[in-house]
C-alpha positions in Angstrom: -127.0 32.0 180.4 -129.9 29.8 179.2 -132.7 29.2 181.7 -132.8 25.4 180.8 -130.1 22.8 181.0 -131.0 21.7 177.4 -128.4 22.7 174.6 -130.0 25.1 172.0 -131.5 23.5 169.2 -130.5 24.6 165.7 -133.3 24.9 163.4 -132.7 23.4 160.0 -133.6 25.5 156.9 -136.6 24.2 155.2 -135.6 21.8 152.4 -136.7 22.9 149.0 -137.6 20.1 146.4 -135.3 20.1 143.4 -137.0 21.9 140.5 -138.2 19.7 137.9 -136.9 20.0 134.5 -138.6 19.6 131.2 -138.1 16.2 129.5 -135.1 16.1 127.1 -136.2 17.6 123.7 -139.2 19.6 125.3 -138.7 23.2 125.8 -140.9 24.8 128.3 -140.9 27.7 130.9 -138.7 27.0 134.0 -140.5 26.3 137.2 -141.6 29.2 139.3 -139.5 28.3 142.4 -136.2 27.9 140.3 -133.8 30.7 141.4 -132.3 30.5 138.0 -135.5 31.3 136.2 -134.9 35.0 135.6 -131.6 34.1 134.1 -133.3 31.8 131.6 -135.5 34.5 130.3 -134.2 36.1 127.0 -133.3 39.6 127.2 -134.9 42.2 125.1 -132.0 44.6 124.0 -132.9 48.1 125.1 -130.7 49.6 122.4 -133.1 48.3 119.7 -135.3 51.5 120.2 -132.2 53.7 120.2 -131.7 52.9 116.4 -135.5 53.6 115.5 -136.0 56.9 117.3 -133.5 59.0 115.3 -135.0 57.5 112.0 -138.4 58.6 113.1 -137.1 62.2 113.7 -135.5 62.1 110.3 -138.7 60.9 108.7 -140.7 63.6 110.5 -138.2 66.3 109.6 -138.5 65.2 105.8 -142.3 65.0 106.1 -142.5 68.5 107.4 -140.1 69.8 104.9 -141.8 68.3 101.9 -145.4 69.1 103.1 -144.4 72.8 103.4 -142.7 73.0 100.0 -145.7 71.3 98.3 -148.3 73.5 100.2 -146.4 76.7 99.1 -146.3 75.3 95.5 -150.0 74.4 95.6 -150.7 78.0 96.8 -148.9 79.5 93.7 -150.6 77.0 91.3 -154.1 77.8 92.6 -153.4 81.4 92.4 -152.2 81.2 89.0 -155.2 79.2 87.7 -157.7 81.4 89.6 -156.8 84.7 87.9 -159.5 84.1 85.1 -162.2 82.9 87.5 -164.9 85.2 88.4 -165.8 85.5 92.1 
C-alpha cells in the first residue's frame, strides 16, 4: 500500500530524435545513434580467406619441392665441375 494518496506516476521513456538521413543522392555513414547502423555496414565474407590459405599451402609445398630438387642438382653440377680444380 502506498504511503501517499497520490496515484503512482509512470515515467515516460526518454524520446529520441529521429535519425537524420543523408540528403537524396548523397551517400554517407549512418548516424551513430541509429539502431539500424550495424545492419547498414557491408559484411566482409569470412570465407574469402578460406580460399586463399589452401593455395598458399600448395605454393609453399611446390616451393620446397623445387628448391630441394634444384639444390640437389646444383650439388652434383658443382661436384662434377670441381673435379679438375686444385685445392
